[in-house]
mmJSON file of the N, C-alpha and C atoms, coordinates in Angstrom:
{"data_MODEL":{"atom_site":{
"group_PDB":["ATOM","ATOM","ATOM","ATOM","ATOM","ATOM","ATOM","ATOM","ATOM","ATOM","ATOM","ATOM","ATOM","ATOM","ATOM","ATOM","ATOM","ATOM","ATOM","ATOM","ATOM","ATOM","ATOM","ATOM","ATOM","ATOM","ATOM","ATOM","ATOM","ATOM","ATOM","ATOM","ATOM","ATOM","ATOM","ATOM","ATOM","ATOM","ATOM","ATOM","ATOM","ATOM","ATOM","ATOM","ATOM","ATOM","ATOM","ATOM","ATOM","ATOM","ATOM","ATOM","ATOM","ATOM","ATOM","ATOM","ATOM","ATOM","ATOM","ATOM","ATOM","ATOM","ATOM","ATOM","ATOM","ATOM","ATOM","ATOM","ATOM","ATOM","ATOM","ATOM","ATOM","ATOM","ATOM","ATOM","ATOM","ATOM","ATOM","ATOM","ATOM","ATOM","ATOM","ATOM","ATOM","ATOM","ATOM","ATOM","ATOM","ATOM","ATOM","ATOM","ATOM","ATOM","ATOM","ATOM","ATOM","ATOM","ATOM","ATOM","ATOM","ATOM","ATOM","ATOM","ATOM","ATOM","ATOM","ATOM","ATOM","ATOM","ATOM","ATOM","ATOM","ATOM","ATOM","ATOM","ATOM","ATOM","ATOM","ATOM","ATOM","ATOM","ATOM","ATOM","ATOM","ATOM","ATOM","ATOM","ATOM","ATOM","ATOM","ATOM","ATOM","ATOM","ATOM","ATOM","ATOM","ATOM","ATOM","ATOM","ATOM","ATOM","ATOM","ATOM","ATOM","ATOM","ATOM","ATOM","ATOM","ATOM","ATOM","ATOM","ATOM","ATOM","ATOM","ATOM","ATOM","ATOM","ATOM","ATOM","ATOM","ATOM","ATOM","ATOM","ATOM","ATOM","ATOM","ATOM","ATOM","ATOM","ATOM","ATOM","ATOM","ATOM","ATOM","ATOM","ATOM","ATOM","ATOM","ATOM","ATOM","ATOM","ATOM","ATOM","ATOM","ATOM","ATOM","ATOM","ATOM","ATOM","ATOM","ATOM","ATOM","ATOM","ATOM","ATOM","ATOM","ATOM","ATOM","ATOM","ATOM","ATOM","ATOM","ATOM","ATOM","ATOM","ATOM","ATOM","ATOM","ATOM","ATOM","ATOM","ATOM","ATOM","ATOM","ATOM","ATOM","ATOM","ATOM","ATOM","ATOM","ATOM","ATOM","ATOM","ATOM"],
"id":[1,2,3,4,5,6,7,8,9,10,11,12,13,14,15,16,17,18,19,20,21,22,23,24,25,26,27,28,29,30,31,32,33,34,35,36,37,38,39,40,41,42,43,44,45,46,47,48,49,50,51,52,53,54,55,56,57,58,59,60,61,62,63,64,65,66,67,68,69,70,71,72,73,74,75,76,77,78,79,80,81,82,83,84,85,86,87,88,89,90,91,92,93,94,95,96,97,98,99,100,101,102,103,104,105,106,107,108,109,110,111,112,113,114,115,116,117,118,119,120,121,122,123,124,125,126,127,128,129,130,131,132,133,134,135,136,137,138,139,140,141,142,143,144,145,146,147,148,149,150,151,152,153,154,155,156,157,158,159,160,161,162,163,164,165,166,167,168,169,170,171,172,173,174,175,176,177,178,179,180,181,182,183,184,185,186,187,188,189,190,191,192,193,194,195,196,197,198,199,200,201,202,203,204,205,206,207,208,209,210,211,212,213,214,215,216,217,218,219,220,221,222,223,224,225],
"type_symbol":["N","C","C","N","C","C","N","C","C","N","C","C","N","C","C","N","C","C","N","C","C","N","C","C","N","C","C","N","C","C","N","C","C","N","C","C","N","C","C","N","C","C","N","C","C","N","C","C","N","C","C","N","C","C","N","C","C","N","C","C","N","C","C","N","C","C","N","C","C","N","C","C","N","C","C","N","C","C","N","C","C","N","C","C","N","C","C","N","C","C","N","C","C","N","C","C","N","C","C","N","C","C","N","C","C","N","C","C","N","C","C","N","C","C","N","C","C","N","C","C","N","C","C","N","C","C","N","C","C","N","C","C","N","C","C","N","C","C","N","C","C","N","C","C","N","C","C","N","C","C","N","C","C","N","C","C","N","C","C","N","C","C","N","C","C","N","C","C","N","C","C","N","C","C","N","C","C","N","C","C","N","C","C","N","C","C","N","C","C","N","C","C","N","C","C","N","C","C","N","C","C","N","C","C","N","C","C","N","C","C","N","C","C","N","C","C","N","C","C","N","C","C","N","C","C"],
"label_atom_id":["N","CA","C","N","CA","C","N","CA","C","N","CA","C","N","CA","C","N","CA","C","N","CA","C","N","CA","C","N","CA","C","N","CA","C","N","CA","C","N","CA","C","N","CA","C","N","CA","C","N","CA","C","N","CA","C","N","CA","C","N","CA","C","N","CA","C","N","CA","C","N","CA","C","N","CA","C","N","CA","C","N","CA","C","N","CA","C","N","CA","C","N","CA","C","N","CA","C","N","CA","C","N","CA","C","N","CA","C","N","CA","C","N","CA","C","N","CA","C","N","CA","C","N","CA","C","N","CA","C","N","CA","C","N","CA","C","N","CA","C","N","CA","C","N","CA","C","N","CA","C","N","CA","C","N","CA","C","N","CA","C","N","CA","C","N","CA","C","N","CA","C","N","CA","C","N","CA","C","N","CA","C","N","CA","C","N","CA","C","N","CA","C","N","CA","C","N","CA","C","N","CA","C","N","CA","C","N","CA","C","N","CA","C","N","CA","C","N","CA","C","N","CA","C","N","CA","C","N","CA","C","N","CA","C","N","CA","C","N","CA","C","N","CA","C","N","CA","C","N","CA","C","N","CA","C","N","CA","C","N","CA","C"],
"label_alt_id":[null,null,null,null,null,null,null,null,null,null,null,null,null,null,null,null,null,null,null,null,null,null,null,null,null,null,null,null,null,null,null,null,null,null,null,null,null,null,null,null,null,null,null,null,null,null,null,null,null,null,null,null,null,null,null,null,null,null,null,null,null,null,null,null,null,null,null,null,null,null,null,null,null,null,null,null,null,null,null,null,null,null,null,null,null,null,null,null,null,null,null,null,null,null,null,null,null,null,null,null,null,null,null,null,null,null,null,null,null,null,null,null,null,null,null,null,null,null,null,null,null,null,null,null,null,null,null,null,null,null,null,null,null,null,null,null,null,null,null,null,null,null,null,null,null,null,null,null,null,null,null,null,null,null,null,null,null,null,null,null,null,null,null,null,null,null,null,null,null,null,null,null,null,null,null,null,null,null,null,null,null,null,null,null,null,null,null,null,null,null,null,null,null,null,null,null,null,null,null,null,null,null,null,null,null,null,null,null,null,null,null,null,null,null,null,null,null,null,null,null,null,null,null,null,null],
"label_comp_id":["MET","MET","MET","ALA","ALA","ALA","SER","SER","SER","PRO","PRO","PRO","LYS","LYS","LYS","LYS","LYS","LYS","THR","THR","THR","ALA","ALA","ALA","THR","THR","THR","LYS","LYS","LYS","ALA","ALA","ALA","ALA","ALA","ALA","SER","SER","SER","ALA","ALA","ALA","PRO","PRO","PRO","LYS","LYS","LYS","LYS","LYS","LYS","ALA","ALA","ALA","ALA","ALA","ALA","ALA","ALA","ALA","LYS","LYS","LYS","THR","THR","THR","LYS","LYS","LYS","GLY","GLY","GLY","GLU","GLU","GLU","ARG","ARG","ARG","LYS","LYS","LYS","PRO","PRO","PRO","ASN","ASN","ASN","ALA","ALA","ALA","TYR","TYR","TYR","GLN","GLN","GLN","GLU","GLU","GLU","PHE","PHE","PHE","MET","MET","MET","LYS","LYS","LYS","ALA","ALA","ALA","GLU","GLU","GLU","SER","SER","SER","ALA","ALA","ALA","LYS","LYS","LYS","ILE","ILE","ILE","ARG","ARG","ARG","GLU","GLU","GLU","TYR","TYR","TYR","ASN","ASN","ASN","LYS","LYS","LYS","ALA","ALA","ALA","LYS","LYS","LYS","GLY","GLY","GLY","ILE","ILE","ILE","GLU","GLU","GLU","MET","MET","MET","ARG","ARG","ARG","PRO","PRO","PRO","PRO","PRO","PRO","ASP","ASP","ASP","ILE","ILE","ILE","PHE","PHE","PHE","LYS","LYS","LYS","GLU","GLU","GLU","CYS","CYS","CYS","ALA","ALA","ALA","LYS","LYS","LYS","ARG","ARG","ARG","TRP","TRP","TRP","ASN","ASN","ASN","GLU","GLU","GLU","LYS","LYS","LYS","LYS","LYS","LYS","SER","SER","SER","LYS","LYS","LYS","THR","THR","THR","LYS","LYS","LYS","ALA","ALA","ALA"],
"label_asym_id":["A","A","A","A","A","A","A","A","A","A","A","A","A","A","A","A","A","A","A","A","A","A","A","A","A","A","A","A","A","A","A","A","A","A","A","A","A","A","A","A","A","A","A","A","A","A","A","A","A","A","A","A","A","A","A","A","A","A","A","A","A","A","A","A","A","A","A","A","A","A","A","A","A","A","A","A","A","A","A","A","A","A","A","A","A","A","A","A","A","A","A","A","A","A","A","A","A","A","A","A","A","A","A","A","A","A","A","A","A","A","A","A","A","A","A","A","A","A","A","A","A","A","A","A","A","A","A","A","A","A","A","A","A","A","A","A","A","A","A","A","A","A","A","A","A","A","A","A","A","A","A","A","A","A","A","A","A","A","A","A","A","A","A","A","A","A","A","A","A","A","A","A","A","A","A","A","A","A","A","A","A","A","A","A","A","A","A","A","A","A","A","A","A","A","A","A","A","A","A","A","A","A","A","A","A","A","A","A","A","A","A","A","A","A","A","A","A","A","A","A","A","A","A","A","A"],
"label_entity_id":["1","1","1","1","1","1","1","1","1","1","1","1","1","1","1","1","1","1","1","1","1","1","1","1","1","1","1","1","1","1","1","1","1","1","1","1","1","1","1","1","1","1","1","1","1","1","1","1","1","1","1","1","1","1","1","1","1","1","1","1","1","1","1","1","1","1","1","1","1","1","1","1","1","1","1","1","1","1","1","1","1","1","1","1","1","1","1","1","1","1","1","1","1","1","1","1","1","1","1","1","1","1","1","1","1","1","1","1","1","1","1","1","1","1","1","1","1","1","1","1","1","1","1","1","1","1","1","1","1","1","1","1","1","1","1","1","1","1","1","1","1","1","1","1","1","1","1","1","1","1","1","1","1","1","1","1","1","1","1","1","1","1","1","1","1","1","1","1","1","1","1","1","1","1","1","1","1","1","1","1","1","1","1","1","1","1","1","1","1","1","1","1","1","1","1","1","1","1","1","1","1","1","1","1","1","1","1","1","1","1","1","1","1","1","1","1","1","1","1","1","1","1","1","1","1"],
"label_seq_id":[1,1,1,2,2,2,3,3,3,4,4,4,5,5,5,6,6,6,7,7,7,8,8,8,9,9,9,10,10,10,11,11,11,12,12,12,13,13,13,14,14,14,15,15,15,16,16,16,17,17,17,18,18,18,19,19,19,20,20,20,21,21,21,22,22,22,23,23,23,24,24,24,25,25,25,26,26,26,27,27,27,28,28,28,29,29,29,30,30,30,31,31,31,32,32,32,33,33,33,34,34,34,35,35,35,36,36,36,37,37,37,38,38,38,39,39,39,40,40,40,41,41,41,42,42,42,43,43,43,44,44,44,45,45,45,46,46,46,47,47,47,48,48,48,49,49,49,50,50,50,51,51,51,52,52,52,53,53,53,54,54,54,55,55,55,56,56,56,57,57,57,58,58,58,59,59,59,60,60,60,61,61,61,62,62,62,63,63,63,64,64,64,65,65,65,66,66,66,67,67,67,68,68,68,69,69,69,70,70,70,71,71,71,72,72,72,73,73,73,74,74,74,75,75,75],
"pdbx_PDB_ins_code":[null,null,null,null,null,null,null,null,null,null,null,null,null,null,null,null,null,null,null,null,null,null,null,null,null,null,null,null,null,null,null,null,null,null,null,null,null,null,null,null,null,null,null,null,null,null,null,null,null,null,null,null,null,null,null,null,null,null,null,null,null,null,null,null,null,null,null,null,null,null,null,null,null,null,null,null,null,null,null,null,null,null,null,null,null,null,null,null,null,null,null,null,null,null,null,null,null,null,null,null,null,null,null,null,null,null,null,null,null,null,null,null,null,null,null,null,null,null,null,null,null,null,null,null,null,null,null,null,null,null,null,null,null,null,null,null,null,null,null,null,null,null,null,null,null,null,null,null,null,null,null,null,null,null,null,null,null,null,null,null,null,null,null,null,null,null,null,null,null,null,null,null,null,null,null,null,null,null,null,null,null,null,null,null,null,null,null,null,null,null,null,null,null,null,null,null,null,null,null,null,null,null,null,null,null,null,null,null,null,null,null,null,null,null,null,null,null,null,null,null,null,null,null,null,null],
"Cartn_x":[31.244,30.974,30.958,30.044,29.923,31.068,31.526,32.639,32.138,32.979,32.557,32.035,32.597,32.177,30.711,30.339,28.962,27.981,28.333,27.448,27.256,28.314,28.213,27.323,27.416,26.596,25.125,24.844,23.463,22.893,23.683,23.238,22.97,23.793,23.63,22.385,22.061,20.915,19.587,19.634,18.403,17.505,18.053,17.173,16.51,17.234,16.67,15.48,15.625,14.547,13.337,13.569,12.483,11.754,12.508,11.914,11.083,11.576,10.853,9.532,9.54,8.324,7.303,7.745,6.819,6.314,7.044,6.66,5.267,5.032,3.702,3.242,4.131,3.757,3.69,2.481,2.339,1.627,2.101,1.495,0.21,-0.929,-2.164,-2.108,-2.721,-2.713,-3.816,-3.895,-4.824,-6.275,-6.6,-7.971,-8.347,-7.443,-7.721,-7.89,-7.037,-7.136,-8.46,-8.833,-10.078,-11.269,-11.266,-12.384,-12.533,-11.426,-11.457,-12.046,-11.558,-12.026,-13.488,-13.83,-15.194,-16.204,-15.846,-16.769,-16.988,-15.951,-16.094,-17.058,-16.946,-17.854,-19.292,-19.488,-20.834,-21.428,-20.625,-21.111,-21.515,-20.685,-20.967,-22.263,-22.421,-23.617,-24.85,-24.752,-25.876,-26.248,-25.246,-25.493,-26.262,-25.866,-26.521,-27.968,-28.187,-29.528,-30.377,-29.767,-30.488,-30.775,-29.929,-30.097,-29.278,-29.899,-29.142,-28.684,-27.384,-26.81,-25.856,-26.003,-25.135,-23.767,-22.722,-21.368,-21.253,-21.908,-21.797,-22.366,-23.427,-24.033,-23.096,-22.441,-21.475,-20.336,-19.88,-18.796,-19.202,-20.419,-20.905,-20.957,-21.417,-21.492,-20.092,-19.137,-17.751,-17.175,-17.424,-16.905,-17.499,-18.78,-19.441,-18.781,-18.517,-17.858,-16.44,-15.734,-14.383,-14.427,-15.378,-15.495,-15.842,-16.705,-17.056,-15.811,-15.048,-13.824,-12.834,-12.679,-11.755,-12.216,-13.512,-14.003,-13.83,-13.914,-13.697,-12.239,-11.323,-9.904,-9.458,-10.107,-9.747,-10.261,-11.436,-12.058,-11.383],
"Cartn_y":[14.783,13.787,12.384,11.541,10.201,9.321,8.501,7.622,6.508,5.952,4.893,3.656,3.39,2.214,2.348,3.523,3.743,3.639,4.199,4.164,2.725,1.946,0.555,-0.241,0.03,-0.676,-0.325,0.948,1.375,0.72,0.681,0.094,-1.401,-2.062,-3.499,-3.806,-2.931,-3.206,-2.756,-1.928,-1.431,-2.559,-3.554,-4.633,-5.421,-5.609,-6.34,-5.58,-4.254,-3.44,-3.471,-3.383,-3.402,-4.743,-5.822,-7.159,-7.312,-6.77,-6.876,-6.118,-4.976,-4.178,-4.845,-5.416,-5.983,-7.359,-8.029,-9.377,-9.384,-8.509,-8.369,-9.547,-10.391,-11.539,-11.129,-11.052,-10.725,-11.871,-12.211,-13.296,-12.759,-13.439,-12.961,-13.09,-12.149,-12.211,-13.15,-13.366,-14.334,-13.976,-12.692,-12.248,-12.589,-12.307,-12.592,-14.094,-14.877,-16.332,-16.841,-16.327,-16.728,-16.367,-15.139,-14.674,-15.541,-15.888,-16.701,-18.082,-18.712,-20.053,-20.021,-19.024,-18.938,-18.638,-17.759,-17.449,-18.67,-19.481,-20.713,-21.663,-21.769,-22.622,-22.139,-20.826,-20.258,-20.495,-20.279,-20.492,-21.944,-22.856,-24.28,-24.657,-24.159,-24.425,-23.873,-22.637,-22.009,-22.745,-23.233,-23.975,-25.261,-25.952,-27.192,-26.944,-25.831,-25.51,-24.751,-24.295,-23.529,-22.095,-21.559,-20.195,-19.264,-18.14,-17.152,-16.054,-15.769,-14.753,-13.899,-12.591,-11.687,-11.589,-11.304,-11.201,-10.269,-9.087,-8.253,-8.93,-9.702,-10.418,-11.524,-12.199,-13.242,-12.606,-11.446,-10.738,-10.36,-9.866,-9.468,-10.676,-11.805,-13.027,-13.49,-13.408,-13.784,-12.866,-11.575,-10.605,-10.875,-11.231,-11.548,-12.765,-13.791,-14.994,-14.692,-13.813,-13.421,-12.743,-11.836,-11.122,-12.069,-13.052,-14.054,-14.861,-15.255,-16.039,-15.232,-13.949,-13.088,-12.875,-12.717,-12.491,-13.749,-14.927,-16.18,-16.325,-15.918,-16.062,-15.068,-13.908,-12.905,-13.302,-13.932,-14.279,-15.436],
"Cartn_z":[4.588,3.562,4.191,3.746,4.299,3.849,4.762,4.412,3.494,2.639,1.719,2.459,3.642,4.403,4.833,5.368,5.803,4.643,3.516,2.352,1.888,1.898,1.47,2.422,3.714,4.702,4.505,4.294,4.069,2.82,1.776,0.514,0.675,1.492,1.7,2.53,3.48,4.351,3.729,2.697,2.072,1.545,0.819,0.327,1.464,2.563,3.705,4.277,4.432,4.972,4.051,2.748,1.774,1.825,1.95,2.007,3.273,4.364,5.631,5.565,4.886,4.782,3.866,2.759,1.792,2.212,3.085,3.487,4.094,5.053,5.63,6.472,6.917,7.734,9.196,9.729,11.146,11.83,12.994,13.755,14.391,14.185,14.801,16.322,17.009,18.466,18.961,20.25,20.839,20.497,20.541,20.249,18.811,17.869,16.464,16.233,16.857,16.705,17.277,18.449,19.089,18.208,17.694,16.866,15.612,15.009,13.797,14.091,15.151,15.512,15.946,16.748,17.282,16.177,15.24,14.149,13.266,13.097,12.323,13.023,14.359,15.129,14.982,15.104,15.016,13.632,12.584,11.215,11.003,11.51,11.352,12.086,13.302,14.097,13.386,12.903,12.224,10.948,10.243,9.01,9.321,10.396,10.795,11.229,11.916,12.418,11.401,10.324,9.31,9.744,10.605,11.103,10.215,9.821,9.047,9.983,9.937,10.805,9.978,10.063,9.314,9.997,9.215,9.797,11.011,11.016,12.224,13.469,13.274,14.402,14.895,13.955,14.322,15.108,14.631,15.314,16.733,16.903,18.235,19.167,18.643,19.436,19.854,18.931,19.231,20.309,20.173,21.146,22.521,22.551,23.823,24.473,23.655,24.181,24.66,23.932,24.333,25.697,25.89,27.161,28.303,28.02,29.033,29.411,28.404,28.634,29.48,29.152,29.887,31.327,31.531,32.894,33.757,33.134,33.873,34.294,33.402,33.721,34.791,34.855,35.865,37.246,37.284,38.566,39.268],
"occupancy":[1.0,1.0,1.0,1.0,1.0,1.0,1.0,1.0,1.0,1.0,1.0,1.0,1.0,1.0,1.0,1.0,1.0,1.0,1.0,1.0,1.0,1.0,1.0,1.0,1.0,1.0,1.0,1.0,1.0,1.0,1.0,1.0,1.0,1.0,1.0,1.0,1.0,1.0,1.0,1.0,1.0,1.0,1.0,1.0,1.0,1.0,1.0,1.0,1.0,1.0,1.0,1.0,1.0,1.0,1.0,1.0,1.0,1.0,1.0,1.0,1.0,1.0,1.0,1.0,1.0,1.0,1.0,1.0,1.0,1.0,1.0,1.0,1.0,1.0,1.0,1.0,1.0,1.0,1.0,1.0,1.0,1.0,1.0,1.0,1.0,1.0,1.0,1.0,1.0,1.0,1.0,1.0,1.0,1.0,1.0,1.0,1.0,1.0,1.0,1.0,1.0,1.0,1.0,1.0,1.0,1.0,1.0,1.0,1.0,1.0,1.0,1.0,1.0,1.0,1.0,1.0,1.0,1.0,1.0,1.0,1.0,1.0,1.0,1.0,1.0,1.0,1.0,1.0,1.0,1.0,1.0,1.0,1.0,1.0,1.0,1.0,1.0,1.0,1.0,1.0,1.0,1.0,1.0,1.0,1.0,1.0,1.0,1.0,1.0,1.0,1.0,1.0,1.0,1.0,1.0,1.0,1.0,1.0,1.0,1.0,1.0,1.0,1.0,1.0,1.0,1.0,1.0,1.0,1.0,1.0,1.0,1.0,1.0,1.0,1.0,1.0,1.0,1.0,1.0,1.0,1.0,1.0,1.0,1.0,1.0,1.0,1.0,1.0,1.0,1.0,1.0,1.0,1.0,1.0,1.0,1.0,1.0,1.0,1.0,1.0,1.0,1.0,1.0,1.0,1.0,1.0,1.0,1.0,1.0,1.0,1.0,1.0,1.0,1.0,1.0,1.0,1.0,1.0,1.0,1.0,1.0,1.0,1.0,1.0,1.0],
"B_iso_or_equiv":[0.0,0.0,0.0,0.0,0.0,0.0,0.0,0.0,0.0,0.0,0.0,0.0,0.0,0.0,0.0,0.0,0.0,0.0,0.0,0.0,0.0,0.0,0.0,0.0,0.0,0.0,0.0,0.0,0.0,0.0,0.0,0.0,0.0,0.0,0.0,0.0,0.0,0.0,0.0,0.0,0.0,0.0,0.0,0.0,0.0,0.0,0.0,0.0,0.0,0.0,0.0,0.0,0.0,0.0,0.0,0.0,0.0,0.0,0.0,0.0,0.0,0.0,0.0,0.0,0.0,0.0,0.0,0.0,0.0,0.0,0.0,0.0,0.0,0.0,0.0,0.0,0.0,0.0,0.0,0.0,0.0,0.0,0.0,0.0,0.0,0.0,0.0,0.0,0.0,0.0,0.0,0.0,0.0,0.0,0.0,0.0,0.0,0.0,0.0,0.0,0.0,0.0,0.0,0.0,0.0,0.0,0.0,0.0,0.0,0.0,0.0,0.0,0.0,0.0,0.0,0.0,0.0,0.0,0.0,0.0,0.0,0.0,0.0,0.0,0.0,0.0,0.0,0.0,0.0,0.0,0.0,0.0,0.0,0.0,0.0,0.0,0.0,0.0,0.0,0.0,0.0,0.0,0.0,0.0,0.0,0.0,0.0,0.0,0.0,0.0,0.0,0.0,0.0,0.0,0.0,0.0,0.0,0.0,0.0,0.0,0.0,0.0,0.0,0.0,0.0,0.0,0.0,0.0,0.0,0.0,0.0,0.0,0.0,0.0,0.0,0.0,0.0,0.0,0.0,0.0,0.0,0.0,0.0,0.0,0.0,0.0,0.0,0.0,0.0,0.0,0.0,0.0,0.0,0.0,0.0,0.0,0.0,0.0,0.0,0.0,0.0,0.0,0.0,0.0,0.0,0.0,0.0,0.0,0.0,0.0,0.0,0.0,0.0,0.0,0.0,0.0,0.0,0.0,0.0,0.0,0.0,0.0,0.0,0.0,0.0],
"pdbx_formal_charge":[null,null,null,null,null,null,null,null,null,null,null,null,null,null,null,null,null,null,null,null,null,null,null,null,null,null,null,null,null,null,null,null,null,null,null,null,null,null,null,null,null,null,null,null,null,null,null,null,null,null,null,null,null,null,null,null,null,null,null,null,null,null,null,null,null,null,null,null,null,null,null,null,null,null,null,null,null,null,null,null,null,null,null,null,null,null,null,null,null,null,null,null,null,null,null,null,null,null,null,null,null,null,null,null,null,null,null,null,null,null,null,null,null,null,null,null,null,null,null,null,null,null,null,null,null,null,null,null,null,null,null,null,null,null,null,null,null,null,null,null,null,null,null,null,null,null,null,null,null,null,null,null,null,null,null,null,null,null,null,null,null,null,null,null,null,null,null,null,null,null,null,null,null,null,null,null,null,null,null,null,null,null,null,null,null,null,null,null,null,null,null,null,null,null,null,null,null,null,null,null,null,null,null,null,null,null,null,null,null,null,null,null,null,null,null,null,null,null,null,null,null,null,null,null,null],
"auth_seq_id":[1,1,1,2,2,2,3,3,3,4,4,4,5,5,5,6,6,6,7,7,7,8,8,8,9,9,9,10,10,10,11,11,11,12,12,12,13,13,13,14,14,14,15,15,15,16,16,16,17,17,17,18,18,18,19,19,19,20,20,20,21,21,21,22,22,22,23,23,23,24,24,24,25,25,25,26,26,26,27,27,27,28,28,28,29,29,29,30,30,30,31,31,31,32,32,32,33,33,33,34,34,34,35,35,35,36,36,36,37,37,37,38,38,38,39,39,39,40,40,40,41,41,41,42,42,42,43,43,43,44,44,44,45,45,45,46,46,46,47,47,47,48,48,48,49,49,49,50,50,50,51,51,51,52,52,52,53,53,53,54,54,54,55,55,55,56,56,56,57,57,57,58,58,58,59,59,59,60,60,60,61,61,61,62,62,62,63,63,63,64,64,64,65,65,65,66,66,66,67,67,67,68,68,68,69,69,69,70,70,70,71,71,71,72,72,72,73,73,73,74,74,74,75,75,75],
"auth_comp_id":["MET","MET","MET","ALA","ALA","ALA","SER","SER","SER","PRO","PRO","PRO","LYS","LYS","LYS","LYS","LYS","LYS","THR","THR","THR","ALA","ALA","ALA","THR","THR","THR","LYS","LYS","LYS","ALA","ALA","ALA","ALA","ALA","ALA","SER","SER","SER","ALA","ALA","ALA","PRO","PRO","PRO","LYS","LYS","LYS","LYS","LYS","LYS","ALA","ALA","ALA","ALA","ALA","ALA","ALA","ALA","ALA","LYS","LYS","LYS","THR","THR","THR","LYS","LYS","LYS","GLY","GLY","GLY","GLU","GLU","GLU","ARG","ARG","ARG","LYS","LYS","LYS","PRO","PRO","PRO","ASN","ASN","ASN","ALA","ALA","ALA","TYR","TYR","TYR","GLN","GLN","GLN","GLU","GLU","GLU","PHE","PHE","PHE","MET","MET","MET","LYS","LYS","LYS","ALA","ALA","ALA","GLU","GLU","GLU","SER","SER","SER","ALA","ALA","ALA","LYS","LYS","LYS","ILE","ILE","ILE","ARG","ARG","ARG","GLU","GLU","GLU","TYR","TYR","TYR","ASN","ASN","ASN","LYS","LYS","LYS","ALA","ALA","ALA","LYS","LYS","LYS","GLY","GLY","GLY","ILE","ILE","ILE","GLU","GLU","GLU","MET","MET","MET","ARG","ARG","ARG","PRO","PRO","PRO","PRO","PRO","PRO","ASP","ASP","ASP","ILE","ILE","ILE","PHE","PHE","PHE","LYS","LYS","LYS","GLU","GLU","GLU","CYS","CYS","CYS","ALA","ALA","ALA","LYS","LYS","LYS","ARG","ARG","ARG","TRP","TRP","TRP","ASN","ASN","ASN","GLU","GLU","GLU","LYS","LYS","LYS","LYS","LYS","LYS","SER","SER","SER","LYS","LYS","LYS","THR","THR","THR","LYS","LYS","LYS","ALA","ALA","ALA"],
"auth_asym_id":["A","A","A","A","A","A","A","A","A","A","A","A","A","A","A","A","A","A","A","A","A","A","A","A","A","A","A","A","A","A","A","A","A","A","A","A","A","A","A","A","A","A","A","A","A","A","A","A","A","A","A","A","A","A","A","A","A","A","A","A","A","A","A","A","A","A","A","A","A","A","A","A","A","A","A","A","A","A","A","A","A","A","A","A","A","A","A","A","A","A","A","A","A","A","A","A","A","A","A","A","A","A","A","A","A","A","A","A","A","A","A","A","A","A","A","A","A","A","A","A","A","A","A","A","A","A","A","A","A","A","A","A","A","A","A","A","A","A","A","A","A","A","A","A","A","A","A","A","A","A","A","A","A","A","A","A","A","A","A","A","A","A","A","A","A","A","A","A","A","A","A","A","A","A","A","A","A","A","A","A","A","A","A","A","A","A","A","A","A","A","A","A","A","A","A","A","A","A","A","A","A","A","A","A","A","A","A","A","A","A","A","A","A","A","A","A","A","A","A","A","A","A","A","A","A"],
"auth_atom_id":["N","CA","C","N","CA","C","N","CA","C","N","CA","C","N","CA","C","N","CA","C","N","CA","C","N","CA","C","N","CA","C","N","CA","C","N","CA","C","N","CA","C","N","CA","C","N","CA","C","N","CA","C","N","CA","C","N","CA","C","N","CA","C","N","CA","C","N","CA","C","N","CA","C","N","CA","C","N","CA","C","N","CA","C","N","CA","C","N","CA","C","N","CA","C","N","CA","C","N","CA","C","N","CA","C","N","CA","C","N","CA","C","N","CA","C","N","CA","C","N","CA","C","N","CA","C","N","CA","C","N","CA","C","N","CA","C","N","CA","C","N","CA","C","N","CA","C","N","CA","C","N","CA","C","N","CA","C","N","CA","C","N","CA","C","N","CA","C","N","CA","C","N","CA","C","N","CA","C","N","CA","C","N","CA","C","N","CA","C","N","CA","C","N","CA","C","N","CA","C","N","CA","C","N","CA","C","N","CA","C","N","CA","C","N","CA","C","N","CA","C","N","CA","C","N","CA","C","N","CA","C","N","CA","C","N","CA","C","N","CA","C","N","CA","C","N","CA","C","N","CA","C","N","CA","C","N","CA","C","N","CA","C"],
"pdbx_PDB_model_num":[1,1,1,1,1,1,1,1,1,1,1,1,1,1,1,1,1,1,1,1,1,1,1,1,1,1,1,1,1,1,1,1,1,1,1,1,1,1,1,1,1,1,1,1,1,1,1,1,1,1,1,1,1,1,1,1,1,1,1,1,1,1,1,1,1,1,1,1,1,1,1,1,1,1,1,1,1,1,1,1,1,1,1,1,1,1,1,1,1,1,1,1,1,1,1,1,1,1,1,1,1,1,1,1,1,1,1,1,1,1,1,1,1,1,1,1,1,1,1,1,1,1,1,1,1,1,1,1,1,1,1,1,1,1,1,1,1,1,1,1,1,1,1,1,1,1,1,1,1,1,1,1,1,1,1,1,1,1,1,1,1,1,1,1,1,1,1,1,1,1,1,1,1,1,1,1,1,1,1,1,1,1,1,1,1,1,1,1,1,1,1,1,1,1,1,1,1,1,1,1,1,1,1,1,1,1,1,1,1,1,1,1,1,1,1,1,1,1,1,1,1,1,1,1,1]
}}}
């Protein structure tokens, strides 16, 4: 049988665990931050030039720029 102390500790920590799960706050990683900033730049540029670009195309362009950036840092 579980001791009363252990049960009380589990009961006390349960709300903390539930809060941590529901919070859902995750820090974006470098790739996500780069993609967000780069897609904003591309959208702004396209808007100024009157170019229409679909989201998948914007994503591909961002990924290409990310790979170029990574290859420069490795070299």
